[in-house]
Residue, then its C-alpha position, 0 to 999 in steps of 0.5 A: x500500500x503506497x502513500x498518495x499525498x494530494x494538496x488542496x489549491x489554498x495549501x500548495x505552497x506547504x504541502x510542495x515543502x511536506x512533500x519534498x520532506x517525504x520524498x514524493x512527488x503531489x500527486x495532480x488534481x485537475x480542478x473544473x470551475x463554473x462559472x457560478x464559482x462551483x469547483x469540482x476537483x479531479x484526482x488524475x492518479x489512481x488511489x485505489x487500495x492507497x493510503x492516501x493524504x489531503x493536505x488543506x487548511x480552512x482558513x477563509x473563505x470556506x471555499x478551502x473547506x468546501x474544496x476538502x469535503x470534495x476531494x475526501x469524497x472524490x478519494x473514498x469514491x475511487x476506493x482508497x484503502x485510507x483517507x488521511x485528512x492533514x488539516x496543517x490550521x484548523x479553521x473554525x476552532x475557536x468556536x468551540x462552545x455556546x458561549x451564549x444563546x443561539x450561536x453555533x458550535x461550528x468546530x463540532x459542525x466542522x469535524x462532523x461534515x468532515x467525518x460524513x465525508x469519509x476522512x479515516x483520520x485527521x492531522x492537524x497542528x495547535x488546536x485552538x482548544x485540546x478538546x476539538x479532538x474529542x469532536x471527532x469520533x475518528x482518530x485525530x494526531x494532534x502535533x504540537x508547534x512546541x517541536x519548531x519554536x523550543x529549536x529557535x527559541x534555544x538559538x536566540x540564547x536569551x539570558x533573561x528569558x521569561x515567558x507570558x500569555x496574553x490572556x488567560x486561557x493561554x496560561x496552560x500553553x505559556x506554562x509550559x514553554x516556562x517549565x521546559x527553559x525552567x523560567x518565570x511566567x506572566x499572564x496579561x489578563x484582557x477584558x473585551x466586550x466584544x471580538x477583536x475588541x479590547x476594552x482593558x489589560x492588566x499585567x500578573x506578574x513581574x517583568x522588569x529586565x526580562x527577555x519575555x517571550x509571549x505564546x499564544x497559538x494563533x494571531x489575528x488582528x494582532x491587537x491583543x498581542x501588540x496590547x499585550x507588548x506595550x504592557x511588558x514593555x512598560x512594565x520595564x521588560x527589556x525586549x519582548x518577542x511572541x511566538x505564534x503557530x497560526x499567522x490569521x493576520x486579518x485586519x489591520x494585523x500588519x500595521x499593528x505589528x509594525x508599530x508594535x514595541x515587539x522584537x519580533x513575532x515568530x509563526x509558522x506556514x499553516x497559513x501563507x503571509x500577505x504580505x512579508x515585513x522585518x518583524x515577521x520571521x516564519x518557520x515551516x511545518x512541513x518537516x513536521x508533518x512530513x514525519x508524522x505521515x511516514x509515521x502514520x504510514x508505517x502504523x509507527x507511534x508519533x510520541x518522538x515527535x512530541x517535546x515534552x515540556 
């Protein structure tokens, strides 16, 4: 049973790197587009009896998600032995619970649709909430961005390193870094009335003279991360950097980062940047996903791909 790698159009840039790291070429997918925008992907290679990996992040627009579902269905109807869906960035993960009346739990609905389309396994990285794995009734391999970030932070060789969470919800993530580096932890406690609008923020912890690393799973408008960086600097931090796995970077994100006190913001290539800028450093997850694909195909444990923090 051979491995067959395929990519949706939105993530072709990353799938190419994953395929190169794995040592197999990407399979060819042709697309028919009707004049009204309706799409019809066509897998040109035979996948009968093979281990298929479909690579597609589900960032906006929603067509990226629909394209992925159609590719899953095409592989299923072509008698693929296993359909593994590789979703470097799992969109809609921020809607993981019902936090007010009459709202959807979008992450659960997305999980249902992927399973219904015919997926046998999901592989993703740094979900916004770990419990989303439980929304699936199929195996989920949840890879950890620490595998990418820890070696980079070690190379910086910061003598007064300290970690901070830009909000209370990210304390667990930041604490794991602090524990690994035997460093202290600070928390920026924010209050917001609506999405992407912060009302106020206060700092819990002492950061004077420290090289602070803000840790988060994603950066959207960069309002929170930039406000937190400003607060840390105001409280005496020597330098402030940020590590965020998924660079959503919408709205005025690039402007906010450019005008912030951040030394740099380190992200991965799960989502392509709309523009390059000196303050944004991109690390690739291609090697991590290629190793995970090989281990899954060979029925091996992926535990070695986790840095125990």
